[in-house]
N, C-alpha and C positions, 0 to 999 in steps of 0.2 A: 586552523587554516589561514592563509594570508591573502593580500590583494583582493581580487573579486570574490574569492571564496571565504573572506574573513567571517567569522561567526558560524559558518557551516561545519558539520561534523565529518572527518575524513572517513571514507568508506575503504579504499585500498590504494596501494601504490602500483602504478604501471610502469612501462619502460622509461629508462633515464630518470627514475625518481619523481615522476609526474604523478601527482595525488589526484584522485577523484572523490568528490564528496557524496554523501548521502543526499538525495533530492530533499528540498525544504520541506515539501508536503508531508514527509515522513518523520520530520524532526520538530514538530510544532512547539514542544515545551523543551526543547534541548536535549531530548533522548529519542532514540531511534525506534520506531514501530514499523518493521517491514513485513510484507505479506507472508505466511507461511502456511501452506496448505496440508500439513502432515496430519492435522486432526481431521481425517477424512470419513468417519462413520456417518451414516445417515439411516433413518428408519426404513426398514424393509418390508415387502410384501412377502407372502409365503413362498413365492417362487424366487425370492432374492433380488428382485428389482427395486429401485428406489421407490418410496411413497410419495410420488410427485403431488398426490392430491391431498396430502396430510394437511390437517387444519392447523392454523397458526397456534392456537392453545395447545394442542397436542405436540407439536413440534417444539414449542419453547418449554414445555414440561419435559420433553425428552432431553432437550439440550441442557437444561439446568442439572440434570443428573449426569449426563455423559461428560461435559466439559472438566469439572473439578476432578472427576476420577480417572482421567486419561491425559494428564499432562506430560507431554514427551520430554526428553532431554532438551534443555533450553540452549539456544545459541548465545553466544557472548553478549550481544545487545540485549537479549532477553533476560539474561542473568544479572545485568545491570538494573534493569526494571525491577525485577523481583525482589532484589535486595536493597532498593532504594527506599529511605525513610519517607520520600514523597510518593510512593507507589500508589496510594489512594488517588492522587491527582492524575498521575501518568496513566493509570489503568481504570479510570472512571468510564462510565458508559458514555458520558459527553464527549471525553477526549478521544476513545477508540472511535465512536460513531462519526464525528467530525473528521478525524483522519481518515477513515475509510471512505467517505463520501469525497473529501477533497482530493484524495489519490485518484479517484476514478475520473473526476473532472480534469486535473492536471495531465495526467497520462493520456488522456483522449487527444492531446494536442501532438503526440509523437507518432511517428518518427519525423524529426527536423532534418536529419543528415543521413547520408549513406556512408557507413564507415568500411573501410577495407577489412577483410577477414582478419589480417594480422596487426590491426590498429593497436591492440593491446600490448603486443611487443614492440612496435616501432614508434608508437605515438607520432606518426607522420601526418601533420595537418595538411600538408599539400595535396594528399590523396582523398581528402575527405570532399564530398560533393553534396550540395543542399538537395532536398526533396523539393520538386517544383510546386510553388503554391504554399508552401509551408511557412510557419513564423521565422522569420530571418533574424539576424543580429540587428540589422538596422531597425526591426520592429521592436525588438527588446529595448533598444537605446530610446526609441520613441516613448514606450511606455514608462520607462524611468524618468524622462522629462516631463511627461504629462502627470505623473504621480509620484513626485519627489518625496523621499523620506529623510529626516535628519540622519547623517552619518552613514547613509546606505552605501555599501560597496557596490561598485560597478564592474561587472566582469569584462574582461577583455574578450577579442574575438575568439581566441583560442580557448579561453576559459568558458565561454559560451558553448564550444563545441564539446568539451570535456563534460560540462554538465549535462548536456544532451546525450552524451554517450553513456554517461552513469544511468540516466533514466531509461534509455532504450535497452540497455544491458539488463536492467532489473525487470522490464517488460518481458523481454524475450525469455528470461529466466523463469518468471512467473507463469508464462503460457506453457513452457515445457512441463514445469512442476504440476500445473493444474490438470493438463492432458495426461499425465501419468497417474496422478493420485485420484482424480475425479473423472474418470473416463466415461461415465454414463450422463454426464452433465455438459450443457453448453457454456462456454466462457462468456461472461458479462463483459461487453466492449463498448466502443464509443458510440456504435449505432443504437444500441440498447439505451445508452445514456441520453442521446439526443432524441430518440422517438418514443422512449420509455416502452419498449416492446418486449422486455423480458417476460418470460413465461416460468412456470413452476419448475420447468426442467432446465432452467439456466442457473449458474452459480448462485447460491444463497448468499446475501451480503455479508454474513458472518463468516464464510468459508475461510478466507485468508486471515482472519482476525480472531480466530478461535482461542489461540493460545493466550492471547492477552485478556479476552473475556474470562478464559479459565483461571488465569492468574488472580483475576478480580474475585470470581465466585468461590475460589477455594477458601476465601476468607469470610464466607458468608454461610453460617450453619443452616439457616432457615431456607427451606425450598421456595417457599412463596415470595421471600425477598430476592432469592436469585432470580425467579422468574420476573419480578418487577425489574431488576437490573437489565436483564436482556430486553424486556419491552422498552426500557429507556434507551438502551443502544439502538434498536430498530427505529425508534422515534426521532432520535438525533440523526441517524443515518438518512432517513427518508426526508426530513426537513432540509438537510444540507444537499442531498442528491438533487433536489428539486429546484434548487436556486439557479 
């Protein structure tokens, strides 16, 4: 991608050939890790309800068996990861845990703008309105000036809107998919992040990242080693989410 999006990974093309990028927090090592809620099984009680009170040890033992045995059809981005010679780095517990936590932190800032329903088809920037009190383009420029990085590209005002649109579009898609595939759980959101009020009935931290964890664990034949890898994911996630 070019100009203010230089170095970012293109996500898709909108009206008039306008490209939107994948959010940077999902492309930490130059590859895309996007949330995917399709692996939605969970230990159940005899009456079929989720075992919200399951112990950590029981849950990780169950997860270590479930994940490598139930990998679904991969998206194009996931296929790149699975076939990469650097998959051990891309799919490490450290990288997945850090990405998962950073995603929650960054996405908590949105929405920044109100986009018209037909924005995807029109790319009409004049119809976009800022959310009162939200992070503005001027705030973005101030952050760039306060913490400059060598050769860091600076987004234009329109690019800043497009980047925000991509983030907000992903958040809305994620919320719809979570509601459809995890109907008995509550979504982890910015309030849970700020006040750390999540409960056992909230979205498990691994829920949206199971495919990446599964692609890692399928290479590990020993179950105790798979459990250790899951423990590492949770440790890295917890350390990063509390920062």
